[in-house]
C-alpha positions in Angstrom: 0.0 0.0 0.0 1.5 3.4 -0.9 2.5 5.9 1.7 1.5 9.6 1.3 3.1 12.5 3.1 0.9 15.4 4.4 1.5 18.7 6.2 -0.8 20.3 8.6 -1.5 24.0 7.9 -2.5 24.6 11.5 0.5 23.3 13.4 3.0 22.7 10.6 3.5 19.0 11.5 4.3 16.6 8.7 3.0 13.0 8.8 2.6 10.0 6.6 -0.5 7.8 5.9 -0.7 4.4 4.2 -3.8 4.3 2.1 -5.0 2.8 -1.2 -4.3 4.9 -4.3 -8.0 5.3 -4.7 -8.1 7.3 -1.4 -5.0 9.4 -2.1 -7.0 12.6 -2.7 -9.2 12.1 0.3 -8.9 14.6 3.2 -6.5 13.6 6.0 -6.5 14.8 9.6 -3.2 15.4 11.3 -2.3 13.4 14.4 -3.1 16.5 16.6 -6.7 16.5 15.2 -6.5 19.4 12.8 -8.4 18.9 9.5 -6.6 21.5 7.4 -3.9 19.5 5.7 -2.2 19.4 2.3 -0.8 16.4 0.5 2.9 16.9 -0.2 4.6 16.0 -3.5 7.0 13.2 -2.6 10.1 12.2 -4.4 11.1 8.6 -4.9 14.6 7.5 -4.4 15.7 4.1 -5.7 19.2 2.8 -4.9 20.9 -0.3 -6.0 23.6 -1.8 -8.2 23.4 -3.2 -11.7 23.9 -6.9 -11.8 25.7 -6.7 -15.2 27.6 -4.0 -17.0 26.0 -3.2 -20.3 27.8 -0.9 -22.7 26.2 2.5 -23.5 24.2 2.6 -26.7 26.2 4.0 -29.7 25.1 7.5 -30.9 22.9 7.6 -34.0 24.5 7.9 -37.5 22.8 11.3 -37.8 25.2 12.9 -35.3 23.2 12.6 -32.1 21.9 16.0 -30.9 18.5 16.7 -29.4 16.5 14.5 -31.8 18.9 12.4 -33.7 20.5 15.2 -35.6 17.7 15.8 -38.0 16.0 18.9 -36.8 18.7 20.8 -34.9 21.1 21.6 -37.7 
């Protein structure tokens, strides 16, 4: 179940709630009982290591660039 982070506008406390995605936009009450909260935009951090080293793809024959070299010339 996803976790969502909220901030209380009354006391400034931040807190997290686990709830289904279907309820992500529903109002949340802060632990102190204040109903005026806002859902925060969370960032996701994924850490790990690659199990194999794959070579980087070769640049396109058109010279690379923003879109393969065709429109930026």
